[in-house]
N, C-alpha and C positions, 0 to 999 in steps of 0.2 A: 423333819422330826415331828413327831406327834406330841400332843399335850398329855396331860395326866390321863392314864388309863381309867376307864370306868369299869368297876366290877359290879356285877349283879348282886343284889342283896342275898341271894341264896348261894353265892360262890363258895364261901367258906364251909357252909353246911354240906355241900356236895363233896368237897375235899375230905371233910371229917368222916363222912359216911363211907367213902371209898377206902380210906385208911382203916376205919373200924372193921371192915370186912376182909382186911388183909392185903389190899392193894397199896401201891406206892404212887404218889402224885408229885409231879414237878409242875409248879405254877409258872407258866410262861406268858401270862396275860399282858405283861408290860411290853412285849415285843411289838405289838401292833401290826400294821400293814396287812391285816386279814388273817394272821397266824392264829390258830386255835388257842384257847385259854390254857389247856392242860395237856400234859403227857401223862397217861395213866398206864401203869404196869400191873398186870394181874397174872394169874397162872396161865391164862389163855394167850398172853402176849401183850403187846404194846398198842395202845390206841391214842388217837388225838381226840380231844373233846372241847367243844365250844359250849360255854355255860350261857343259858338264856333263862330269864325269869318270866314265866307266862303271866305273872301278876301285874306287870306294868307294860306301858305302851311300847317301850324300847324292846323288851323281850318278846312281845307279841308280834312285832314286825318281822322277826326271824333274822336271818343272816343279813349283814350289811353288804353293800356292793363289793367292798374290799375283801370280805370273807368269802363271798361267792367266787370272786376272781382268783383268790388264793387256792381255793378248793379245786377249781378247774385247772389251774396251772400245775398243781401238785400231782394230779393224776398223770 
């Protein structure tokens, strides 16, 4: 099991923006194990989204090893 999930500082503002323009968001960031943070539904379909904050070192590093592994296995 993983510890407490870290959410980027811009996490909620991204959700709010998507919802404000008519999208629906399911926050699954607590799942861990490399699974993306959000399921986003728009008129164009459903997308998975990983939130990163380019204003801090963690966000600048990009995807973690577990996120890259998950993306590779999901394909």
